[in-house]
N, C-alpha and C positions, 0 to 999 in steps of 0.2 A: 510562321510557324504551324503547322496540321495539328487538329487535334491524335493523334495517332502518336505524334512526336512527345506533347506534354510528358513533364514528369512531376514526380510530386514528392517532397521530401519531410518526412516523419522525424522528429525529434525528440528523443526522452534522456531524459533529467532526473537518472535514479541516483542511491546512496552515495550509489561509494562508485558511477562510472557513467557515461555520455552513452547514448548507441544513439545513431544516423544510420534511415535507411533512407533510399531513393526509390522510389516503387513506377513503372511503366502507368500507361492508359488503363491497360489490360491488367492490372493489380498481378503483376509480375515483381518480384525483388529483381532490382538490375547491379544493385550496388549497396555494401552495408561498410558503416568501421565504429570501434568503439575503444573510447579513452577512457580510462581510469583516476580517478582522482581519490586523495584521503582529506577525512572530516576531522575537526580537531579536536579535541576534549581536554582542555587547559586545566580544567574543575572537572569533578567527578558529575557525572550527569548532565553537564554544560557542552553539549555538541553541535557544534558549528562551521561553519565554511565561507568566505571569501566567495560572493556571487559569482564575479568575476572568474574563478577558478569553473564555475559552469561555463562562460564565452568560450574561452581560453582553449578547455577541453572539447567544443563545439568547434573550435575551430578550424583544431588539429582534423579531427574527423570529414571537415570539408575538404579542407584540402589534400586529406585521401583519397575520397572520393571521387573529385574533381582532375585529378590528374590522370582520368580515366574517359572521366563522363563529362558530358555537355553542359553546362551551370547554367547555358541559356535556354536549354528544353525545361527548364524548372518555373511552373505558372505558380504553385501553391505552396507557400509550405505552414505544416501542422508541427505545434509543440508541447509536448506534453511532459509530463515527471510527477515528483512525488510531491503527494497532497501535503495539505500545513504545512511546512516550515515557511517562517516570517521572515519575507527581506522587507526594509523601510529606504526610502532613498529621497535625497534633498530635491531640491529647487533646482539644482542643475541636471536633478536625475542620478545621481552618483549616489552610490551604498554609503550607509550614514553607522553601521558596523557590522559584521556578520551576519549573515542569515541562521537563524536559530532553527534548529533542524527541528525535522515531524518525529522523532525516538525522542528528542531532548528530557530531561525530565528535570529540569531547576524549579518549573512552576508543582509540583508536587505538593507540599504544603498551601498551597492555594487554593487546589483546588476542590477543598469540601465548603468553604465561606464561599468561594464563586457559584458553586453552584445552588446553595440557599439561596443565594441574591438574583441570578438567575431564573431562579424557578419562578418569584413573583412576575415577571417580563411576560410579556404576548409571545403564546409559544414556549412559557417557559418551560414545561412539562419535558421538552424536547431539547430544549437546550440545557436544558441542567443534566438530562439523560446523557448529553453527546459530549458537553466540555469532559478534557482530562490534558493531562501532561501534554506537549504539543500544540494544542492549539491556538491558533491564532491568537485568540479573542485572550486564552492565557498567557502568553506570550507579550500582547502591548501589555496587559496588564503588570509584567514583572517587570518592564521595559519602564513602565511608567514608575512604577515604584524603587527601583534602582537605580535606574540610568537616567535619568530626570533628564538632563542635557540631552541626550540620545533622544527624548523622546518630544522634546520640543522642537527639535528638529523637522520631525516626519513632515514631509511634503505628500509623501502618499507609501501607502501600506500597499507590499506585492506578495503572493501567494505563488512558491514555489516556481514553475514556469514561468508567470504571467512577468518575471524578471528578464527571461531570453526573450518574449517577446516585445519588453520595452527594449531593451536593448537592440534589435531588428528593425522597431517601426515607430520606436519615440515615443508610441504614446503607452500609457499606465489603463488598464482595464485588466480584469479576469471575468473567469466562464462560472455559473452557475453550478457547475460538479464542485468547484475550489472554492466558492461563497458558501455554500450551504454546508457545508463542514468544518465551516471557520467559526462555528456559535458567534459568529457575528449578525446573523441574517432573522429575519423572520419566515421560515421556508414554506409556514403556508399561506404569505401574501406574495412571494417573489421578491423581496428588498430588506436593503438591509437592517437592520432593526435601532431604531432610533435611542430605544433604551435602552440598550448595550451601547452606544455611540457615546451617547449622553454621560452613563456609567465610567465606562472607560476614560473619556474626557478627549477622545478627537474630534475636529471641527468636520463638517461634510467632504469639505475639499479633501480632506486626506482619504477618502475611497477611491479605488477605482472604480472604470465605470462596468456594468454588468452585461455581457456578451453571450450567446448564443454557442455553442464551441464551433460550427462552421459557419459563424459568421466571417467577415474581411472586418478586420479591428485597421488594415493598412498597408500600404504597399513595401516596400523593402527602402531602408534610408540609403540615399542616394551612398553616402562613405558602403555601408557591409555592400549592396550592389557590386561597389569596382570589388571590394577586398576579396570575395568570393566568384564574380564575372556574372553574377546574375543578373536577369533584364531588370531596364529600370523599372517594369509594369508588372512583377514578382509581387505576390500578394501573400503576406499571412493572415492567418485565422484567428483566433481567439482560442482556439485548443481546448485541451479538458485535464481532470487529474489522471492519473497513470490507471487507477482500479477500471475509471468508465472508459479509457482508450481502449485495456484491455478487454474489457465486455463486448467493444464494438468489433475487435478485431479477432475475437473466439465465435463472435455470435450471438451471443448470450443479450442481449439489448433489446436484438429484432429480435432473436427465436423465447427469450423468456425462458430460459432453464439456467442451472445453476451452473457456477463457474469458480472452480480452485486455484487460486496462482501458490503455487512453493517457491516464493523466490525468496529475501531476505525476511521477510514478515511472509506469514502464511495467512492469504485475505482469502476471505468470500465472498464473493456477490450474486445477488439475483434480482432481476425488477420482478415486485411485484406488492400487490398493495395490500396481499393476505395477511400480511405476516404481523399478531398482534401489536398494537401501540407498545404494551409494556415490554414485549419482549426487546430482548439486548442487540445491537448494532446498531450502527449510523444510519440514518436513510439518507439519502446521495440524490441530489434534484440533476437531473442531468435536460438539457434542452442542446437538442442540433440548432436550431433556428429562432430563439428566443421567445415563441410564442407556442410552442407543443413541449410539456412535461413528461419525464419520466423519473417515477422514485424508482433506485437502486439502494438495496440492503444490501451496508457491507458488515461484516464481520472479521477481525481479526485474530491469528496468534503471535503475536507482538516477537517473539524472537522464536524463528523458524530452519530457514536454511545459514543463519550465522550460529543456531545452535548446533547441529549439524559439522560445521566448520570449525566452533570451539572445542567439539568432540574429537573431530577427527584429525585437524590438521595442528589446535593450537596446544591443543592436549598430548596425541597419539606423534602429532610430525608426517601425520600422511598423507602425502596432495592427493594422491590417484585412488579416488573413491571407487572407481570400477574396481580395481585390482581389493582393493579390501571386503568390497563386499561379495567377491568371490568364494571368500573365507567363512562367510558367517552361514553359522549352525541355526538355520530360523526354526528348526523341529526344538532343537534343544533350548531355544531362547523363550518358544512359545510356551512351553512344558516348565521353564522354570521360574520362583517365583520373584525376579530381579525387576522393579518398577522403575522407571523411570519419570520424573514431575520436570517439564520442559521451559515454565516459565521464567527462562533465567534472567527477563531483563522487565518483569511485572508485567503486566493484565490490563489489556481496556477494555475488552468487554466481555468474557463472560465474567470476571468479577471484580472489573474497573478497579485495581488495585496495582500503582505502582509499585510497592513493596514488596509485591510476591515476587519469591525465589526461587530455583530446584531445585532439584534430589537427588540424588540413586537410593535408595530403599532394599533390604535384603540382600545385601552384599555379601557374600563366602569367599573361604581361602580359593577357592577353588576357582571365583569369578574370573575371566578373560577379558581381555581390552576388546576383541571382539563381540564377546558377550554383552558388554557394555555400549558397544557400542548397535548393536540389532535392539537394545534396552531404549536406548537414544530415541530409532526409527520406528519403534511402538510408541510409546510415547507421545512424540508427536501426531501419531494416525489416531490415539485417543485424546488429547488433547482438540484435533480437529472434529471428532465425534462428537463431545461434551461443547465444544460453537454449535455445531450444527443443532443438536437437541437445544442447549439454552435458545437460539435464534427459531427456534419452532418451526427449522423447516420441514419437511418430508418430503427424503429422498425418493424415498417408493411413487410418490405422484410425476420421478421424472423416470425414473427406472435405474436410471445412470445419473452419475457424478462427472461431468467432462473438468479436465485438471491441466492444470498450462507450469511454463515456472523453470529455473533452471532444477528442482526438485522432480519435477516429472523424466529426467531421465534417467532416473534410478528405478531398476526393475523390481527390486527388492520394497522400496517404500512404497509404489504405487501396489505392488502385491499387498505387500501389510498394510494399505491404508484399505483395501479391497474386500479385504478380510475383515476386519474390525467393523468398515461398516454395513455390511455385510449384500452390497451393492456393487455394479458392477464401475469399474473404473474406466474413462477413457482416455486415452491420452494423447495431444491433438499434436497437429502437425505441429513443426519447428519453426514456421514462419508465423507464428502468434506473438502477441505482445502490446505492450503499449506503443512501442514506435509505429511499428506496424496500422495501428488502430488508429492512427492519428494520422498517420498518413492517407487512410483510406477516408479518413472526415475531409482529407487537404481535397480528392480528388474530388468528395463528392460534393463539395463546395466549387469546385470549379465547373462541374459538369449539372447537378443536379437532376441525372437520367434515373428516371422510373424511383418506384419509393424509397423513403428513408431503408424500409425491412428488407429492401432487400442489395443493399449496400456487403454482406460478405458470402454473397451467394457464390458458390467457385471459388471461394477462397480458404474455408473452412472444413476442415478434413480429418480425421480418426485415424490417426498411424497404429494404435492397439492398445486392447482390448484388457484390462484384466478381470477376470471370475473371481470371487469370493468362491474358497473351500467351504462345504459348507460346514464341516469338523471341525476346520481351524477357529470358524466364526464363533463356533460356541464353544470353543474353548479360550478366545480373545473375548469375548463379551464378560466370560465368570473374571477375568483377568480385570477387565474393564471396571466392573465393580469393585472390586479392590481401589482402583486407581481414582474411583471418584471419593473415595475416602481419603488422601491426603490431603489436602486441602485443609477439611477439618482439621488434622494432624498437626499442622506446620504452623495452623493459626495459634494452636493449644500451647505449641511448645514454644513460639516466638512471642505470646503473651507475656511480659513479664510480670501481669499480675494479678498470673496465675499458680495457686497454691496445689501441686500435686499432692496425693495422699493414698497412703497405700491398701492394700487389699480389705480392711475392716473402717476403712473412710477415716483414720485418723492423720493429722499431720505429720509428717516424718521431717519436715525443712531443717527444723533446728534439733535435730536425734545427734550427738555425738557418736 
């Protein structure tokens, strides 16, 4: 097989679907497939999935792709996916219980005490600030507390896409990206935290080995090679988390500029050491080779594309969003006082409050469903601005912000975002995302041609620019100041200990 014949698989295990892409050595997409699946929520906030569903869905995608493509040309396989989700396996490498997903909130009552405990450890300030519902450390503490029999059987824990790496190679490993956001690692020293390990009560052997994202874990298992038609020498790299993989495919990791992904959640990432240590946001440790490390700072709007789908599809019953957006009167929406607060499923970065919820404010008898849809888009754009400001990211320094993800297909959303931020929004080409990023890392591992900083050269393109209208920006800026008051108002409303008073300050709670 010549170098020009070699192909590279990128597999992305998402929250609701797996996406598989096949790329050639010229960085051209030659095939792709997607398979959707459902997570379960048997109890409110307990969001889980059988990890074998990930493997079975990947299998469906691979069979479709290799109907028309030659599986023997696959040289390297890269696997990425949702960060934080926790899988545990026994000595036979079989799943002990369903995966606890990244957006699971069963641990919300434990987070306060965990923050206090972790703050006293080495690197505790970072650990205390990072731990939240969905963190692997918190999920392990929950299993120890409520499912001790499962906890006692843990041979290895794995994080998100690590499970599929294990299924393909038989090796239990993770990468520095997944480890650094697990709250199980001392980021400063790049090793697992001994203090956290002892607190949770795991043995050292339960921890997966640490690898750089493009380091080879091993060859595909013989049964996997036979199942899909791979060569026996096809290799698998350790991979990385989906946001880090996206930062590769967008050029963010190499170029040093911010990228916003408008997916199920809204995620902004930027490689930098300049953001103040006390600013909110997770510090992600990214290493391609296991020797050189890059700090990628990440902030999240937890309910983003999901919020749009909730309003348009679940409430309005409309699946064609493009048709719906044609009927939106943006000029009317900007002028109205109608506001939407979008944190339907809590918040991890701005307020670290899993109990935070959304709201429509200033509804009137003349409010229409399209008015409310515009308010949803506007509210999500306000949330992005608040996130960027709280993280102390100076967009003016970069002159624009690059945007990817499913939400970037909405002209309404991107123009509103540009007007809210007062900066150019650049929509990246469609071949962008975690699956493409991990395929690029797989190709890099195979060739090591040129510096890593050139990995996305010729791949990243801006499809369309959205420029802010000064008048609209000024109008939305005034509206944004009102938006910022909503959080305090909701705190006041939801505080059962608060006793309201009338204009003269007297208590009216017990009046007849």
